[in-house]
N, C-alpha and C positions, 0 to 999 in steps of 0.2 A: 764812168769808170767802174769796172767790175772789181768787187772785193772777194777774195778767197779766204775762207776761214778753215784752218785745220783744227780738228778736235782729237787730241790723244785721249784715250779712255781705257779704263780697266776696272770693272766691278763698281761702277759709279751709277748704277741704275736709279738710285733714289734721287739723284740730281740731274740726270742726263736729260730728261724731258724739258725741264726748266731751261737748261743751257740751249738746247735746240730751238725752243720757242723764242728765246730772246734774240736769236738770229733771224729766224723765219718771219717774225712779225715786224722787222725793221722796215722803215719807209724806203721808198726808191727802188732801184733795180735790185732784184733778189741777189743775194750773195751766193757764191758757190760754197757749199758745205761739204767738207771731206772728213769723215770720221774714221780714225784708225784705232780699232778696238783690239786690245791685246789678248783676245780669247776669253772674254768675261764668262763667269759661271753663274752670274746673277740674272736679272731680267733685262739686261742691257740690249741684247740681240732682239728680243721681242719688241722693245721700244723702238729700235732702229728700223725694224720692218714696218712699223706703222707709218712711217714717213714716205714710203715708196720712192718715187723718182725725185722727190724734193731734195733729197740728200744723196750723196755717194758714200758708201761705207764698206768696210771689210773687217771681219773679226777673225783673227788668227794670232798665234804667239809671235811676239816681236822681241827685239833686243832692248826694250825699255822706252821711256818717254821720248828721249831725243831721237831715237830711231823712228818712232811713230811720226814725230813732227817732221823730220826730214823726208820721209816718204811723201807726206802730204805736200810739203813745199815743192817737191820735185814734180808732183802731178798737177799742182794748182795751175789754173789758166788766167787768173785775174791779174790786173795791173797793180793792185794793192793786196798785200799779204798780211796775215796775222795768225796767231793760234790762240785757242780758247780752251782752257782745261775744262773737263766735263763736269766740274762742280762750280764753275764760274758763270757769269752772265753779262750780257750787254744790256745797257739801259736804252730806253726808247730814243731815237734820234742819233745814236752814236755813230753808226756807219755813215749817215748822211753828213754829219759834221766832219768826219774824216775825208769823205769824197770832196766836199767843198774846200777843205784846206788844200788838198793836193791839186785840185783844179785851179786854184788861185795862186799857188806858189810852185812853179815848175822846178825850182831848184831844190825844194825840200825832199829829203830822202826818207826821213823817219819822223813820225809825229806821235806824241803821247799826250794823254789828258789826265784830268782829275779822276779819282776813283774812290770807291768805298770798300772797307772791309765789312763783310756780312756775317751774321750769325749762321749757325748750321741750318736754321729754318728759313734763311733768306732775308731776315729782317736786318735793318741797318744796325751796325755796331759802332763804326767810327769812320772818319775820313782817312783814306790812305795818305801817308805823308809825302805827297808829290812836291817837287820843287822846280824852280826854273833851271834851265839847262846850264850846267857847268861841269866840264869833264873832270876837273880836279876833285870837285865835290862828289861826283859819281863814284870815284875810286874809294871814297870814304863810306858811302851808303848808297844802296840801290833805291834811289828816289823815283824810279819808273815803276808803275804798276803794270806787270806784264799783260794782263788782258786789256789794258787801255793803251797799248802800244801797237802801232801799225807801220809798215814800211813798203816802199816801192819794190817791184820785181827786180829793178836794177841792183838793189842791195845784194840780193842772192847771187846775181851774176858777178858782182864785184868781190864779195866777201864769202861766198859759199853758204852753207847751211850751219846748223848747230853742231857743236863738238859732240860726236856720239859717245865719247868716253866719259862725259859728264852726266851725273844723275840728278844733281840738285841745283847747280848754278849755271845751267846751260843758257838760260836767258840773260843772266847778268854778264856772263862772258861774251855773249853776242853783242850786247850794248857796249861793253868796253872795247870790243874789237872794232866796231863801226865808228864809235864816238871819237876815236883817235883822228879820224879823217873827216867826219861830217858832224856838224852841230845838229842836234835834234830840235824840232819845233815843239813848243809846249802850248796846248790850247787852254791856257790858264783861265780865260774868261768864259769858256763854254761849260755847260752842265757836266757833271761827272759822266764818263763814258761807260764805266763798267764796275761790276761788283766782284770782289774776290772773297770767296767763302772760306772762313776759318772753322775747322772742326778737327777732331782728334786724329783723323786719318791723314791730314795734309802733311806733306814732307816738312813744311816750315815748323810745325809743332811737334811732330812725332820723331824727328831725327835732327834735332837742333845742333848737336855736336858734329855730325857728318856734314850737315849743311855748311857750318862755319869753317870746317877744315877745308872743304872743297872751295868755298868762297875765297879763303885766304890764298890758296894756291893760284886761283884765277887772277887775283889782284896782283900777286907777285909776277905772274906771267906777263901781265901787261904793264909792268913797270910802275906799280903803285908807289906813291910817295911814302915817306917814313911815317907821316901822320896817318895815312890810310892803312898801312900794314900794322902799325901799332894798335889802331882801333879795332881791326878785325881780330888780331891776336888776343887782345884783352877780352873781346866778346867770346871767343872760343874758350878761353880759360874760365870765363864766368859760367858758361853752360856745362863745362866739364865739372866744375865745382858743385853746381846744382845737382847734377846726376850723382855725384859722390856723397854730398852732405844734405841735400835738400835745401829749401829756403830757410834762412835763419829765423828763429822765433823770438829770441831774446838776446841780450848783450853778450852772454857767454858764448852762444852759438855764432853770433856775428863775429867775434874775435877769431874763433876756429875757422869760420868761412873765409875771412880775409887772409889768414895764413895759408889756407889751402889754395885759395885763388892765386896768391902770389906765387906759390909753388908751381901751379899749373901754368901760369904765365911764363915762368922761366923754362919749364919743360917744353912749352910750345915754341918758345924762341929758339931753343936748341933743335927741335924737330924741323923747324922751317928755315934754319940757318940764318937767323936774324941776330946780329950783334947787339948785345945789351946797350952799349954806349950809344949805338945808332938810334935806338928807340927810347933812350932816356930811362931804361929800366934798371940801371945800376942800383938805384936807391931801393928798389924792391928786393934785389938780391941781398942787401945788407940785413934785411929782416927775415931771411929764410936761411936756416942753418944747412950745413952739408948733409945732415941727416935727413932733412925733409926731402932732398933731391936724390 
């Protein structure tokens, strides 16, 4: 079974070679590699040229990450599809494990596995908090590590591609969209499939408020439970408070932080049309004066 890997990339030359090598050194049938570079101004294009016909690539301005991924998914010829950000990597044996799973389970549409968070230099940082499949739980937290997730071509035929209007939660929205209809398989006993690199330029770390605003919209779109909406709303308020106040360093700062967090929670509830009683936030409101809001 052929695997097609789409790589969206922009000015990630310092990581790009490691990403490509992690695919091209996999065992078994060579994967189809399609790189959609958004017109990088670093050494990315020079690196891509080094690989000749081993990869397919284009470098020109696009409309963002989702647009790049979607172009690749539409061009991909493999039976198994995935995308890998240009700062992430696959671990040895990952693609073979995915092929074996799909070959042995014809009903399976999506499979995901264990993964690691990596430091900027590629060393191990921590295990990614993957969990066994549960759609209700998925609404509360994205326990799938994107680079360790693969799906059959039929998924695109049934559900389309990524939402081009999303900049941060496009993969999470896709899992929620598909997961309503198909249970995902979890390779819990297999070695970790991929490494997700954490560094200052990643969206997860550099734009946490924007990430959580978009994530909350996505959860609401897919009918998230009260518990799920409440959790994401509180996370959003938490990161807004950090941006405003910083991390509290003493008891006095902690009291200020909690008050501002409560205020931001109520403001977010208003913004997203969430009734306070529905989320059990009425108690928070009693601790925040009208002047705070």
